[in-house]
C-alpha positions, -999 to 999 in steps of 0.1 A, spaced: 0 42 -32 27 63 -49 5 94 -50 -1 91 -12 36 85 -6 45 115 -27 20 137 -8 35 126 25 70 133 12 59 167 -1 44 175 33 76 165 51 96 187 27 74 217 33 77 212 71 114 207 69 119 236 45 98 260 66 117 251 98 151 255 81 139 288 67 128 299 102 162 289 116 181 309 90 158 339 97 166 336 134 203 335 127 201 366 105 178 385 128 193 412 150 188 399 185 209 388 215 227 354 211 209 338 240 175 346 226 185 333 192 198 300 208 166 296 227 145 301 195 167 276 177 162 251 205 124 256 203 124 252 165 146 221 167 121 206 192 92 215 169 111 199 140 118 167 159 82 165 171 68 170 136 92 144 121 80 119 147 44 127 138 52 122 101 70 90 108 41 77 127 17 87 100 38 69 74 40 38 96 2 38 100 -3 43 62 21 15 54 2 -8 78 -31 2 61 -17 -4 27 -3 -38 38 -38 -48 51 -54 -36 19 -29 -56 -1 -34 -87 20 -72 -84 16 -69 -80 -22 -46 -110 -25 -70 -131 -4 -99 -120 -25 -82 -127 -58 -70 -161 -45 -106 -170 -36 -118 -160 -71 -90 -180 -88 -99 -211 -67 -136 -206 -75 -128 -204 -112 -107 -235 -110 -135 -254 -94 -159 -242 -120 -135 -253 -147 -132 -288 -131 -170 -291 -130 -173 -281 -166 -146 -305 -177 -162 -334 -158 -196 -326 -173 -181 -325 -208 -162 -357 -202 -195 -374 -191 -213 -361 -222 -185 -374 -245 -184 -408 -228 -222 -411 -232 -219 -403 -269 -191 -429 -273 -210 -457 -255 -237 -462 -281 -211 -460 -309 -190 -487 -292 -220 -510 -293 -225 -505 -330 -190 -516 -340 -184 -552 -330 -148 -559 -323 
């Protein structure tokens, strides 16, 4: 989970860094102010759209991980319940065996 989260964070950082770099390059490039403002507007729209995409991807991934976690918990719960039932059966069997061993001995010792 953490590796996938780090990958998504890295991707977001790369996108953000490249767009900030592009914005700085636009500001330092020799061109008319109106053209620069238009390019900045376009880059900010691109940045917003990409961040929305990344946010949606992160939300989907979180939902997937939540579902996987829920499935894992349910599976482990079922395994624990099964183990408890097996333990109860084994204990009941052993109890029965011990009681059968004690019954003949109880008949030998008159009280």
